[in-house]
N, C-alpha and C positions, 0 to 999 in steps of 0.2 A: 635561526636554525629551525628547520621544518619539524623535527621531532619534538622540540620543546613547545612549539606552537600547537602541534597535534595533542600533546599531553595536556596542555592547559585547556584546550577546547574540550577534550574528553572529561577532564576533571570538572570543568564548569557544567557540562551536561550532567554528570553524575551528581554533583551538588544540587543542581536545580531539580532534577528528577527525585532525588532522595528527600528534599524538602517538601515537594508536592506529595510524595508518597507518605511521608510522616503525617502530613495534614490529613490526608484521606484515611489513613489507618487509625489515627488517634483523635479524630474529631469526636466530641462526646455523643453526638446523635448519629443514628444509623442511616439517615435519609440520603446522604451524599454517596456513600458506597453502594447502597441499594439502587439508587436511581442510575448510577453509572453502569451497573451490571444490567439493569433493565434496558437501558438505551442501547448498549452494545448488542444485547440479545435481539432487540427490534431491528437493528441494522443488519445483523447476521441473517435474520429471517428474510428481510428484504433482498439480501444478496443470494438467497437460495439455500441457506444452511438447512440440513435435514432436521425434521422435528425431534428426533431422538437426541440430537445434540443441543437442542434449545430447552430441554427439560430443565427447570430452574436449578435443581441441585447440581446437575452436570455443568450447566453454564457457570454457576457461581464457582465451582471447583476450578474450571478452566480459567476464569478471570483471576482467581487467586494465584494460580500458577503463573500466568502471564504477567501479572503486576510486578513480580520480583525479578523476572528475567533481565530487564535492562540494568539492574543494579550489578548483577554478576557479570553481565556482558561488558559493561563499561569498566567495571572494576578489573576484570581480567585483562583488558587492554592497557590499563594504567599500571597495575601491579602484575607484571607478566610472570613473576616467579610463583604466584599463587596458582594452585592447580584446581581442577574441577572438584576434587575432594575437599579442598579448603573452602571453596565457595558453597558447597553443599552444607558443610558444617556451619559456616557463617549464616547462611539462609535459615538453617534450623534454629540457631540462637536468636536471630532477628525475629523470626516468626513466633517462637516461643515467648519472647519478651513482649511482643506486641499483644499476643493473645492473653498473657498474664495481666498486662495493663488494662486491656479491654475488660477482662473478667473481674478484676479487683477494683478498678477505679472508674470505669465508665458503665454505669448501670443500664444505659440505653443500647449498649453494644453487646453482642454475643460472642463469647470466646469458644472456639471449637477446635478439636484435635484435627478435624478435616482441613481446616485452614492452615494449620501448621504443616501438614503433609503436602498440601498443594503449594504453599510458599516454598517449602524445601525443594520440591520437584522443580519449581520455577528457577530457583537458584542454581540447581544442577543443570537445567536446560540451557540457561544463558551462558554458563561457563563452557558447557560442551559445544554450544554453537560457535563460540570463539575458537575453541580448540580445533573443531572440524574445519572452520573457515580458514584458519592459518595453515592447516595441513593441506587443504585443497589448493591454496595459493602458493604452497611451497615455501612459506616463510618460517624462519626459525623464531622461536620465542625468546627474544632477547629484550632486556629492559630498554626503555627509551634512552 
């Protein structure tokens, strides 16, 4: 059955991405996330991104938003009864939990409210992208 295969594939992608994301977000030292943001900024600069967009605080905020988008996108495809409101709330809880762990248990990491806001916006953005995509394609949201 095609939909069962699609569901398993999406679930596998979500599981793999979530494991990699958990590693990046909860690794005790800050070098991995910092180097990832720096490398993507360098790539964006080479591709012609404007200087104002490459300012470190803006770039870090954008990366923090983008990093959670795949979770809500893939999740929205698997659990189609969840809404963008649900995924925004889930992203907020995930981001808050990660920042709490970073702040309380990982002394080399920094916990910030800006990261919670960015991650929450990323969760919203991913879910909205699926909603818009399904609407444009004229597909009803029905479970697999």
